[in-house]
N, CA, C and O atoms as CSV, one atom per row, in Angstrom:
chain,resi,resn,atom,element,x,y,z
A,1,UNK,N,N,-18.272,-27.032,29.000
A,1,UNK,CA,C,-19.776,-26.108,29.581
A,1,UNK,C,C,-18.758,-24.900,30.070
A,1,UNK,O,O,-17.832,-24.863,30.881
A,2,UNK,N,N,-19.486,-23.745,29.027
A,2,UNK,CA,C,-18.839,-22.377,29.909
A,2,UNK,C,C,-19.831,-21.369,30.529
A,2,UNK,O,O,-20.369,-20.596,29.736
A,3,UNK,N,N,-20.090,-21.287,31.600
A,3,UNK,CA,C,-21.237,-20.995,32.718
A,3,UNK,C,C,-21.182,-20.154,33.809
A,3,UNK,O,O,-21.104,-20.736,34.891
A,4,UNK,N,N,-21.197,-19.207,33.827
A,4,UNK,CA,C,-21.269,-17.727,34.773
A,4,UNK,C,C,-22.350,-17.508,35.465
A,4,UNK,O,O,-23.287,-16.993,34.855
A,5,UNK,N,N,-22.541,-17.863,37.051
A,5,UNK,CA,C,-23.784,-16.400,37.739
A,5,UNK,C,C,-23.516,-16.201,38.638
A,5,UNK,O,O,-23.086,-16.876,39.573
A,6,UNK,N,N,-23.745,-15.159,38.482
A,6,UNK,CA,C,-23.438,-14.280,39.557
A,6,UNK,C,C,-24.213,-12.750,40.266
A,6,UNK,O,O,-24.762,-11.812,39.689
A,7,UNK,N,N,-23.977,-12.997,41.676
A,7,UNK,CA,C,-25.024,-12.233,42.735
A,7,UNK,C,C,-24.107,-11.080,43.472
A,7,UNK,O,O,-23.342,-11.268,44.418
A,8,UNK,N,N,-24.469,-9.444,42.578
A,8,UNK,CA,C,-23.351,-8.766,43.626
A,8,UNK,C,C,-23.798,-7.607,43.137
A,8,UNK,O,O,-24.922,-7.638,42.635
A,9,UNK,N,N,-23.211,-6.576,43.149
A,9,UNK,CA,C,-23.704,-4.924,43.338
A,9,UNK,C,C,-22.536,-4.588,42.278
A,9,UNK,O,O,-21.362,-4.913,42.452
A,10,UNK,N,N,-23.114,-3.762,40.948
A,10,UNK,CA,C,-23.309,-2.926,40.206
A,10,UNK,C,C,-21.843,-1.871,41.102
A,10,UNK,O,O,-21.921,-1.596,42.300
A,11,UNK,N,N,-20.714,-1.463,40.274
A,11,UNK,CA,C,-19.219,-0.842,41.239
A,11,UNK,C,C,-19.582,0.433,40.521
A,11,UNK,O,O,-19.456,1.478,41.160
A,12,UNK,N,N,-20.070,0.495,39.120
A,12,UNK,CA,C,-19.877,1.810,38.495
A,12,UNK,C,C,-21.419,2.148,37.612
A,12,UNK,O,O,-22.430,1.477,37.400
A,13,UNK,N,N,-20.957,3.626,37.229
A,13,UNK,CA,C,-22.180,3.418,35.868
A,13,UNK,C,C,-22.086,2.659,35.166
A,13,UNK,O,O,-21.097,1.978,35.437
A,14,UNK,N,N,-22.665,2.274,34.187
A,14,UNK,CA,C,-22.330,1.826,32.803
A,14,UNK,C,C,-22.348,2.434,31.790
A,14,UNK,O,O,-23.236,3.172,31.365
A,15,UNK,N,N,-20.569,1.945,30.970
A,15,UNK,CA,C,-20.761,2.617,29.838
A,15,UNK,C,C,-20.820,2.098,29.029
A,15,UNK,O,O,-20.343,0.988,28.795
A,16,UNK,N,N,-21.890,3.285,27.886
A,16,UNK,CA,C,-22.112,2.163,26.663
A,16,UNK,C,C,-22.063,2.978,25.909
A,16,UNK,O,O,-21.941,4.186,26.116
A,17,UNK,N,N,-22.204,2.112,24.377
A,17,UNK,CA,C,-21.265,2.658,23.201
A,17,UNK,C,C,-22.028,1.811,22.765
A,17,UNK,O,O,-22.166,0.654,23.163
A,18,UNK,N,N,-22.907,2.692,21.382
A,18,UNK,CA,C,-23.435,2.583,20.140
A,18,UNK,C,C,-22.968,2.524,18.668
A,18,UNK,O,O,-22.813,3.556,18.015
A,19,UNK,N,N,-22.724,1.168,18.110
A,19,UNK,CA,C,-21.654,0.742,17.249
A,19,UNK,C,C,-22.950,1.878,15.447
A,19,UNK,O,O,-24.076,2.373,15.394
A,20,UNK,N,N,-21.930,1.728,14.578
A,20,UNK,CA,C,-22.733,2.459,13.103
A,20,UNK,C,C,-23.366,1.672,13.165
A,20,UNK,O,O,-24.353,2.269,12.735
A,21,UNK,N,N,-23.738,0.640,13.366
A,21,UNK,CA,C,-24.819,-0.016,13.235
A,21,UNK,C,C,-25.755,-0.223,14.109
A,21,UNK,O,O,-26.066,-1.386,14.368
A,22,UNK,N,N,-26.161,0.456,14.510
A,22,UNK,CA,C,-27.095,1.008,15.697
A,22,UNK,C,C,-27.008,0.143,17.039
A,22,UNK,O,O,-27.722,0.545,17.958
A,23,UNK,N,N,-25.982,-1.346,17.344
A,23,UNK,CA,C,-26.313,-2.162,18.265
A,23,UNK,C,C,-25.412,-1.154,19.568
A,23,UNK,O,O,-24.494,-0.337,19.499
A,24,UNK,N,N,-26.046,-1.595,20.449
A,24,UNK,CA,C,-25.088,-1.136,21.395
A,24,UNK,C,C,-24.603,-2.251,22.725
A,24,UNK,O,O,-25.172,-3.194,23.275
A,25,UNK,N,N,-23.339,-1.627,22.884
A,25,UNK,CA,C,-22.726,-2.401,23.597
A,25,UNK,C,C,-22.466,-1.708,24.996
A,25,UNK,O,O,-21.862,-0.640,24.900
A,26,UNK,N,N,-22.856,-2.167,26.474
A,26,UNK,CA,C,-22.660,-1.986,27.647
A,26,UNK,C,C,-21.500,-2.859,28.613
A,26,UNK,O,O,-21.418,-4.062,28.862
A,27,UNK,N,N,-20.804,-1.892,28.958
A,27,UNK,CA,C,-19.853,-2.653,30.042
A,27,UNK,C,C,-19.999,-1.711,31.238
A,27,UNK,O,O,-20.090,-0.486,31.324
A,28,UNK,N,N,-19.988,-2.882,32.293
A,28,UNK,CA,C,-19.707,-2.450,33.546
A,28,UNK,C,C,-19.311,-3.377,34.401
A,28,UNK,O,O,-19.402,-4.551,34.043
A,29,UNK,N,N,-18.735,-3.027,35.843
A,29,UNK,CA,C,-18.204,-3.835,36.795
A,29,UNK,C,C,-18.949,-4.232,37.992
A,29,UNK,O,O,-19.370,-3.295,38.670
A,30,UNK,N,N,-19.188,-5.347,38.372
A,30,UNK,CA,C,-19.686,-6.537,39.356
A,30,UNK,C,C,-19.297,-6.821,40.452
A,30,UNK,O,O,-18.377,-7.639,40.443
A,31,UNK,N,N,-19.654,-6.444,41.516
A,31,UNK,CA,C,-19.053,-7.050,42.745
A,31,UNK,C,C,-18.836,-8.057,43.606
A,31,UNK,O,O,-19.111,-7.775,44.772
A,32,UNK,N,N,-18.284,-9.535,43.335
A,32,UNK,CA,C,-19.315,-9.847,44.544
A,32,UNK,C,C,-18.819,-10.374,45.689
A,32,UNK,O,O,-17.630,-10.579,45.445
A,33,UNK,N,N,-19.091,-10.762,46.971
A,33,UNK,CA,C,-18.289,-10.738,48.035
A,33,UNK,C,C,-18.328,-12.243,49.202
A,33,UNK,O,O,-19.126,-13.159,49.401
A,34,UNK,N,N,-17.264,-11.919,49.647
A,34,UNK,CA,C,-17.389,-14.163,50.816
A,34,UNK,C,C,-17.074,-13.654,51.575
A,34,UNK,O,O,-16.395,-12.636,51.707
A,35,UNK,N,N,-17.825,-14.723,52.597
A,35,UNK,CA,C,-17.448,-13.869,53.768
A,35,UNK,C,C,-16.305,-15.346,54.360
A,35,UNK,O,O,-16.512,-16.104,53.413
A,36,UNK,N,N,-15.593,-15.903,55.027
A,36,UNK,CA,C,-14.905,-16.587,55.944
A,36,UNK,C,C,-14.554,-16.760,56.988
A,36,UNK,O,O,-14.311,-15.773,57.683
A,37,UNK,N,N,-14.353,-18.339,57.622
A,37,UNK,CA,C,-14.266,-18.084,59.150
A,37,UNK,C,C,-12.191,-18.376,59.040
A,37,UNK,O,O,-11.606,-19.016,58.166
A,38,UNK,N,N,-11.601,-17.687,60.177
A,38,UNK,CA,C,-10.601,-17.682,60.024
A,38,UNK,C,C,-10.209,-18.787,61.181
A,38,UNK,O,O,-11.129,-19.294,61.823
A,39,UNK,N,N,-8.861,-19.156,61.446
A,39,UNK,CA,C,-8.569,-20.105,62.641
A,39,UNK,C,C,-9.265,-19.703,63.910
A,39,UNK,O,O,-9.902,-20.619,64.430
A,40,UNK,N,N,-9.292,-18.481,64.562
A,40,UNK,CA,C,-9.562,-18.022,65.408
A,40,UNK,C,C,-11.090,-17.837,65.867
A,40,UNK,O,O,-11.553,-17.442,66.937
A,41,UNK,N,N,-11.839,-18.349,64.431
A,41,UNK,CA,C,-13.432,-18.162,64.215
A,41,UNK,C,C,-13.826,-16.776,64.287
A,41,UNK,O,O,-14.735,-16.402,65.028
A,42,UNK,N,N,-13.059,-15.875,63.415
A,42,UNK,CA,C,-13.673,-14.889,62.712
A,42,UNK,C,C,-13.637,-14.779,61.519
A,42,UNK,O,O,-12.888,-15.508,60.869
A,43,UNK,N,N,-14.623,-13.620,60.775
A,43,UNK,CA,C,-14.706,-13.874,60.161
A,43,UNK,C,C,-14.174,-12.713,59.051
A,43,UNK,O,O,-13.890,-11.569,59.405
A,44,UNK,N,N,-14.100,-13.090,57.938
A,44,UNK,CA,C,-13.424,-12.264,56.988
A,44,UNK,C,C,-14.213,-12.134,56.063
A,44,UNK,O,O,-15.102,-12.882,55.655
A,45,UNK,N,N,-13.797,-10.951,55.663
A,45,UNK,CA,C,-14.860,-10.285,53.729
A,45,UNK,C,C,-14.051,-10.424,52.898
A,45,UNK,O,O,-12.862,-10.286,53.183
A,46,UNK,N,N,-14.270,-10.593,52.216
A,46,UNK,CA,C,-13.507,-10.087,50.584
A,46,UNK,C,C,-13.747,-9.553,49.229
A,46,UNK,O,O,-12.522,-9.635,49.139
A,47,UNK,N,N,-14.120,-9.093,48.104
A,47,UNK,CA,C,-14.548,-9.236,47.297
A,47,UNK,C,C,-13.984,-9.218,46.303
A,47,UNK,O,O,-12.774,-8.995,46.293
A,48,UNK,N,N,-14.572,-9.410,45.345
A,48,UNK,CA,C,-13.936,-9.476,43.807
A,48,UNK,C,C,-15.020,-8.870,43.058
A,48,UNK,O,O,-16.232,-8.673,43.134
A,49,UNK,N,N,-13.903,-8.640,42.204
A,49,UNK,CA,C,-14.647,-7.504,40.614
A,49,UNK,C,C,-14.646,-8.282,39.542
A,49,UNK,O,O,-13.660,-8.896,39.135
A,50,UNK,N,N,-15.713,-8.287,39.059
A,50,UNK,CA,C,-15.883,-8.898,37.048
A,50,UNK,C,C,-16.316,-7.718,36.459
A,50,UNK,O,O,-17.087,-6.861,36.892
A,51,UNK,N,N,-15.490,-7.823,35.026
A,51,UNK,CA,C,-16.374,-6.979,34.228
A,51,UNK,C,C,-17.144,-8.188,33.474
A,51,UNK,O,O,-16.983,-9.408,33.430
A,52,UNK,N,N,-18.113,-7.218,32.867
A,52,UNK,CA,C,-19.236,-7.813,32.593
A,52,UNK,C,C,-18.903,-6.508,31.103
A,52,UNK,O,O,-18.300,-5.435,31.097
A,53,UNK,N,N,-19.984,-7.648,29.488
A,53,UNK,CA,C,-20.196,-7.233,28.841
A,53,UNK,C,C,-21.593,-7.785,27.929
A,53,UNK,O,O,-21.809,-8.951,27.598
A,54,UNK,N,N,-22.636,-6.327,27.575
A,54,UNK,CA,C,-24.149,-6.694,27.894
A,54,UNK,C,C,-23.929,-5.893,26.109
A,54,UNK,O,O,-23.185,-5.005,25.694
A,55,UNK,N,N,-24.994,-6.758,25.450
A,55,UNK,CA,C,-25.260,-6.604,23.682
A,55,UNK,C,C,-26.344,-6.233,23.614
A,55,UNK,O,O,-26.954,-6.739,24.556
A,56,UNK,N,N,-27.079,-5.527,22.946
A,56,UNK,CA,C,-28.465,-5.130,22.048
A,56,UNK,C,C,-29.500,-4.586,22.789
A,56,UNK,O,O,-29.372,-3.679,23.612
A,57,UNK,N,N,-30.618,-5.201,22.462
A,57,UNK,CA,C,-31.495,-4.845,23.826
A,57,UNK,C,C,-31.644,-4.533,25.046
A,57,UNK,O,O,-32.207,-3.626,25.659
A,58,UNK,N,N,-30.660,-6.014,25.463
A,58,UNK,CA,C,-30.339,-5.685,27.096
A,58,UNK,C,C,-28.906,-4.497,27.789
A,58,UNK,O,O,-28.679,-4.104,28.933
A,59,UNK,N,N,-28.102,-4.204,26.283
A,59,UNK,CA,C,-27.413,-3.183,27.049
A,59,UNK,C,C,-28.190,-1.943,26.687
A,59,UNK,O,O,-27.682,-0.864,26.991
A,60,UNK,N,N,-29.435,-1.960,26.037
A,60,UNK,CA,C,-30.077,-0.764,26.231
A,60,UNK,C,C,-30.995,-0.234,27.045
A,60,UNK,O,O,-31.398,0.919,27.200
A,61,UNK,N,N,-31.404,-1.808,27.804
A,61,UNK,CA,C,-32.280,-1.232,29.107
A,61,UNK,C,C,-31.210,-1.226,30.113
A,61,UNK,O,O,-31.370,-0.522,31.110
A,62,UNK,N,N,-29.904,-2.073,29.950
A,62,UNK,CA,C,-28.808,-1.510,31.109
A,62,UNK,C,C,-28.682,-0.078,31.304
A,62,UNK,O,O,-28.814,0.437,32.414
A,63,UNK,N,N,-28.339,0.804,29.871
A,63,UNK,CA,C,-28.050,1.638,30.071
A,63,UNK,C,C,-29.349,2.697,30.378
A,63,UNK,O,O,-29.109,3.846,30.750
A,64,UNK,N,N,-30.407,2.331,30.236
A,64,UNK,CA,C,-31.540,2.924,30.963
A,64,UNK,C,C,-31.911,2.144,32.692
A,64,UNK,O,O,-32.857,2.357,33.451
A,65,UNK,N,N,-31.179,1.573,32.778
A,65,UNK,CA,C,-32.060,1.031,34.399
A,65,UNK,C,C,-31.409,0.757,35.186
A,65,UNK,O,O,-31.956,0.617,36.280
A,66,UNK,N,N,-29.378,0.444,35.089
A,66,UNK,CA,C,-29.195,-0.106,35.973
A,66,UNK,C,C,-28.040,1.087,36.143
A,66,UNK,O,O,-27.579,1.549,35.099
A,67,UNK,N,N,-27.478,1.686,37.626
A,67,UNK,CA,C,-26.528,2.105,37.885
A,67,UNK,C,C,-25.839,1.572,39.114
A,67,UNK,O,O,-26.020,0.404,39.460
A,68,UNK,N,N,-25.123,2.319,39.728
A,68,UNK,CA,C,-23.550,1.889,40.747
A,68,UNK,C,C,-25.196,1.601,41.999
A,68,UNK,O,O,-26.360,1.919,42.243
A,69,UNK,N,N,-23.961,0.724,42.406
A,69,UNK,CA,C,-24.719,-0.157,43.965
A,69,UNK,C,C,-26.045,-0.645,43.537
A,69,UNK,O,O,-26.801,-0.795,44.498
A,70,UNK,N,N,-26.590,-0.955,42.326
A,70,UNK,CA,C,-27.700,-1.874,42.028
A,70,UNK,C,C,-27.441,-3.493,42.178
A,70,UNK,O,O,-26.591,-4.137,41.563
A,71,UNK,N,N,-28.165,-3.879,42.923
A,71,UNK,CA,C,-27.932,-5.530,42.808
A,71,UNK,C,C,-28.451,-6.534,41.677
A,71,UNK,O,O,-29.479,-6.325,41.034
A,72,UNK,N,N,-27.803,-7.404,41.544
A,72,UNK,CA,C,-27.797,-8.099,40.204
A,72,UNK,C,C,-27.487,-9.230,39.957
A,72,UNK,O,O,-26.338,-9.639,40.122
A,73,UNK,N,N,-28.201,-9.765,39.629
A,73,UNK,CA,C,-27.975,-11.765,39.447
A,73,UNK,C,C,-27.951,-11.519,38.226
A,73,UNK,O,O,-28.824,-10.728,37.868
A,74,UNK,N,N,-27.072,-12.013,37.203
A,74,UNK,CA,C,-26.716,-11.925,36.041
A,74,UNK,C,C,-25.866,-13.743,35.665
A,74,UNK,O,O,-25.249,-14.420,36.487
A,75,UNK,N,N,-26.182,-14.148,33.965
A,75,UNK,CA,C,-25.639,-15.472,34.019
A,75,UNK,C,C,-25.060,-15.404,32.147
A,75,UNK,O,O,-25.546,-14.678,31.279
A,76,UNK,N,N,-24.274,-16.090,32.035
A,76,UNK,CA,C,-23.397,-15.638,31.044
A,76,UNK,C,C,-22.421,-16.920,30.631
A,76,UNK,O,O,-22.787,-18.095,30.610
A,77,UNK,N,N,-20.722,-16.284,30.218
A,77,UNK,CA,C,-19.926,-17.013,29.372
A,77,UNK,C,C,-18.735,-16.539,30.127
A,77,UNK,O,O,-18.936,-15.771,31.068
A,78,UNK,N,N,-17.617,-16.870,29.858
A,78,UNK,CA,C,-16.553,-15.696,30.249
A,78,UNK,C,C,-16.090,-15.952,28.743
A,78,UNK,O,O,-16.216,-17.022,28.147
A,79,UNK,N,N,-15.545,-14.807,28.248
A,79,UNK,CA,C,-14.655,-14.528,26.834
A,79,UNK,C,C,-13.449,-13.808,27.159
A,79,UNK,O,O,-12.939,-13.006,27.942
A,80,UNK,N,N,-13.291,-14.425,26.283
A,80,UNK,CA,C,-11.622,-13.481,26.396
A,80,UNK,C,C,-10.876,-11.905,25.164
A,80,UNK,O,O,-10.577,-12.114,23.988
A,81,UNK,N,N,-10.781,-10.945,25.628
A,81,UNK,CA,C,-10.963,-10.061,24.842
A,81,UNK,C,C,-9.544,-9.501,24.481
A,81,UNK,O,O,-9.177,-9.275,25.634
A,82,UNK,N,N,-8.630,-9.168,23.810
A,82,UNK,CA,C,-7.594,-8.663,23.761
A,82,UNK,C,C,-7.601,-7.416,22.784
A,82,UNK,O,O,-8.506,-7.685,21.995
A,83,UNK,N,N,-7.104,-6.288,22.454
A,83,UNK,CA,C,-6.106,-4.946,21.584
A,83,UNK,C,C,-5.150,-4.746,22.038
A,83,UNK,O,O,-4.197,-5.174,22.690
A,84,UNK,N,N,-5.719,-3.744,21.411
A,84,UNK,CA,C,-3.714,-2.960,21.473
A,84,UNK,C,C,-3.858,-1.776,22.124
A,84,UNK,O,O,-4.646,-0.898,21.774
A,85,UNK,N,N,-2.677,-1.682,23.633
A,85,UNK,CA,C,-2.885,-0.499,23.990
A,85,UNK,C,C,-1.933,0.253,23.453
A,85,UNK,O,O,-1.105,-0.166,22.644
A,86,UNK,N,N,-2.031,1.807,24.028
A,86,UNK,CA,C,-1.715,2.621,22.953
A,86,UNK,C,C,0.437,2.277,23.276
A,86,UNK,O,O,1.254,2.788,22.510
A,87,UNK,N,N,0.760,1.625,24.156
A,87,UNK,CA,C,2.552,1.548,23.839
A,87,UNK,C,C,2.378,0.494,22.524
A,87,UNK,O,O,3.350,0.402,21.774
A,88,UNK,N,N,1.526,-0.068,22.310
A,88,UNK,CA,C,1.713,-1.476,20.850
A,88,UNK,C,C,1.746,-2.600,21.376
A,88,UNK,O,O,2.319,-3.497,20.758
A,89,UNK,N,N,1.249,-2.831,22.440
A,89,UNK,CA,C,1.713,-4.265,23.105
A,89,UNK,C,C,-0.191,-4.480,22.922
A,89,UNK,O,O,-1.134,-3.693,22.837
A,90,UNK,N,N,-0.057,-5.865,22.925
A,90,UNK,CA,C,-0.972,-6.566,22.696
A,90,UNK,C,C,-1.984,-6.790,24.540
A,90,UNK,O,O,-1.418,-7.564,25.312
A,91,UNK,N,N,-3.172,-6.204,25.005
A,91,UNK,CA,C,-3.628,-6.744,26.183
A,91,UNK,C,C,-4.448,-7.637,25.918
A,91,UNK,O,O,-4.986,-7.719,24.814
A,92,UNK,N,N,-4.696,-8.527,26.986
A,92,UNK,CA,C,-6.022,-8.998,27.352
A,92,UNK,C,C,-6.624,-8.929,28.608
A,92,UNK,O,O,-6.097,-8.505,29.636
A,93,UNK,N,N,-8.304,-9.578,28.409
A,93,UNK,CA,C,-8.657,-9.760,30.037
A,93,UNK,C,C,-9.922,-10.980,29.586
A,93,UNK,O,O,-10.369,-11.241,28.469
A,94,UNK,N,N,-10.274,-11.586,30.971
A,94,UNK,CA,C,-11.431,-12.285,30.358
A,94,UNK,C,C,-12.676,-11.822,30.989
A,94,UNK,O,O,-12.755,-11.864,32.217
A,95,UNK,N,N,-13.498,-11.457,30.397
A,95,UNK,CA,C,-14.785,-10.856,30.511
A,95,UNK,C,C,-15.963,-11.688,31.079
A,95,UNK,O,O,-15.655,-12.878,31.143
A,96,UNK,N,N,-17.139,-11.439,31.482
A,96,UNK,CA,C,-18.407,-12.665,31.497
A,96,UNK,C,C,-19.243,-11.596,30.396
A,96,UNK,O,O,-19.535,-10.413,30.570
A,97,UNK,N,N,-19.501,-12.472,29.223
A,97,UNK,CA,C,-20.386,-11.617,27.858
A,97,UNK,C,C,-22.040,-12.546,29.156
A,97,UNK,O,O,-22.144,-13.663,29.662
A,98,UNK,N,N,-23.058,-11.151,29.168
A,98,UNK,CA,C,-24.093,-11.979,29.954
A,98,UNK,C,C,-25.092,-12.137,28.730
A,98,UNK,O,O,-24.975,-11.841,27.541
A,99,UNK,N,N,-26.083,-12.695,29.440
A,99,UNK,CA,C,-27.245,-13.244,28.480
A,99,UNK,C,C,-28.610,-13.226,29.166
A,99,UNK,O,O,-29.686,-13.468,28.618
A,100,UNK,N,N,-28.418,-12.919,30.389
A,100,UNK,CA,C,-29.229,-12.798,31.022
A,100,UNK,C,C,-29.181,-11.602,32.533
A,100,UNK,O,O,-28.431,-11.736,33.500
A,101,UNK,N,N,-30.019,-10.690,32.369
A,101,UNK,CA,C,-29.962,-10.163,34.066
A,101,UNK,C,C,-31.348,-9.882,34.405
A,101,UNK,O,O,-32.400,-9.715,33.789
A,102,UNK,N,N,-30.789,-9.895,36.136
A,102,UNK,CA,C,-32.678,-9.990,36.482
A,102,UNK,C,C,-31.924,-8.993,37.608
A,102,UNK,O,O,-30.863,-9.318,38.141
A,103,UNK,N,N,-32.480,-7.989,37.836
A,103,UNK,CA,C,-33.145,-6.775,39.001
A,103,UNK,C,C,-32.917,-7.816,40.705
A,103,UNK,O,O,-33.133,-9.027,40.732
A,104,UNK,N,N,-32.706,-7.442,41.283
A,104,UNK,CA,C,-32.465,-8.232,42.209
A,104,UNK,C,C,-32.837,-6.532,43.511
A,104,UNK,O,O,-32.243,-5.455,43.457
A,105,UNK,N,N,-33.672,-6.825,44.238
A,105,UNK,CA,C,-33.915,-6.368,45.300
A,105,UNK,C,C,-33.727,-6.877,46.661
A,105,UNK,O,O,-33.447,-7.994,47.097
A,106,UNK,N,N,-34.011,-5.497,47.329
A,106,UNK,CA,C,-33.553,-5.795,48.934
A,106,UNK,C,C,-34.579,-7.121,49.524
A,106,UNK,O,O,-34.096,-7.758,50.460
A,107,UNK,N,N,-35.848,-7.519,49.059
A,107,UNK,CA,C,-36.929,-8.735,49.327
A,107,UNK,C,C,-36.719,-9.916,48.914
A,107,UNK,O,O,-37.205,-10.897,49.477
A,108,UNK,N,N,-35.978,-9.978,47.891
A,108,UNK,CA,C,-35.151,-10.489,47.048
A,108,UNK,C,C,-35.872,-11.314,45.328
A,108,UNK,O,O,-35.730,-12.359,44.693
A,109,UNK,N,N,-36.627,-10.058,45.236
A,109,UNK,CA,C,-37.560,-10.728,44.471
A,109,UNK,C,C,-36.998,-10.030,43.196
A,109,UNK,O,O,-36.265,-9.057,43.376
A,110,UNK,N,N,-37.291,-10.465,41.837
A,110,UNK,CA,C,-36.184,-10.351,40.964
A,110,UNK,C,C,-37.170,-10.072,39.014
A,110,UNK,O,O,-38.291,-10.470,38.695
A,111,UNK,N,N,-36.353,-9.437,38.331
A,111,UNK,CA,C,-37.169,-9.277,37.469
A,111,UNK,C,C,-36.486,-9.576,35.904
A,111,UNK,O,O,-35.594,-8.977,35.304
A,112,UNK,N,N,-37.069,-10.419,35.637
A,112,UNK,CA,C,-35.940,-10.612,34.024
A,112,UNK,C,C,-35.848,-9.716,32.832
A,112,UNK,O,O,-36.864,-9.214,32.352
A,113,UNK,N,N,-34.795,-9.527,32.398
A,113,UNK,CA,C,-34.453,-8.949,31.498
A,113,UNK,C,C,-33.622,-9.887,30.225
A,113,UNK,O,O,-32.573,-10.532,30.250
A,114,UNK,N,N,-34.215,-9.730,29.586
A,114,UNK,CA,C,-33.528,-11.099,27.919
A,114,UNK,C,C,-33.729,-10.275,26.106
A,114,UNK,O,O,-34.687,-9.689,25.601
A,115,UNK,N,N,-32.673,-10.527,25.698
A,115,UNK,CA,C,-33.080,-10.031,24.256
A,115,UNK,C,C,-34.019,-10.279,23.811
A,115,UNK,O,O,-34.432,-9.779,22.764
A,116,UNK,N,N,-34.505,-10.973,24.369
A,116,UNK,CA,C,-36.381,-11.160,23.727
A,116,UNK,C,C,-37.125,-10.319,24.001
A,116,UNK,O,O,-38.206,-10.286,23.414
A,117,UNK,N,N,-36.812,-9.369,24.966
A,117,UNK,CA,C,-38.328,-8.512,25.226
A,117,UNK,C,C,-38.949,-7.836,23.788
A,117,UNK,O,O,-38.399,-7.765,22.690
A,118,UNK,N,N,-40.089,-7.440,24.140
A,118,UNK,CA,C,-40.679,-6.856,23.069
A,118,UNK,C,C,-40.547,-5.311,22.502
A,118,UNK,O,O,-41.035,-4.972,21.424
A,119,UNK,N,N,-39.684,-4.256,23.536
A,119,UNK,CA,C,-38.953,-3.619,23.304
A,119,UNK,C,C,-37.506,-3.158,23.264
A,119,UNK,O,O,-37.214,-2.082,22.741
């Protein structure tokens, strides 16, 4: 099963691309954190960055409503992406292809966005 669920903060304004067929793709980074207790009883924090890819109507909503610092809960799957670098070498990375985004405010209420929205 290939399933990813993350809760974190957006690290940049989403980059949105519109293709010739009108379909949109949004790329954004999401920071998640972890807090651990070390051997001396002190807490340490660490941050992890995740590259998210969003397609279609959800990408349009991301374009208009998601900004840096916003808290999101996302569901999706891992996908491997490859491309040719300017040097001619093939590069690869792993991204999260998002199929659901929930806006999370400070009171932990959520609003769901999916591709089956009427607009």
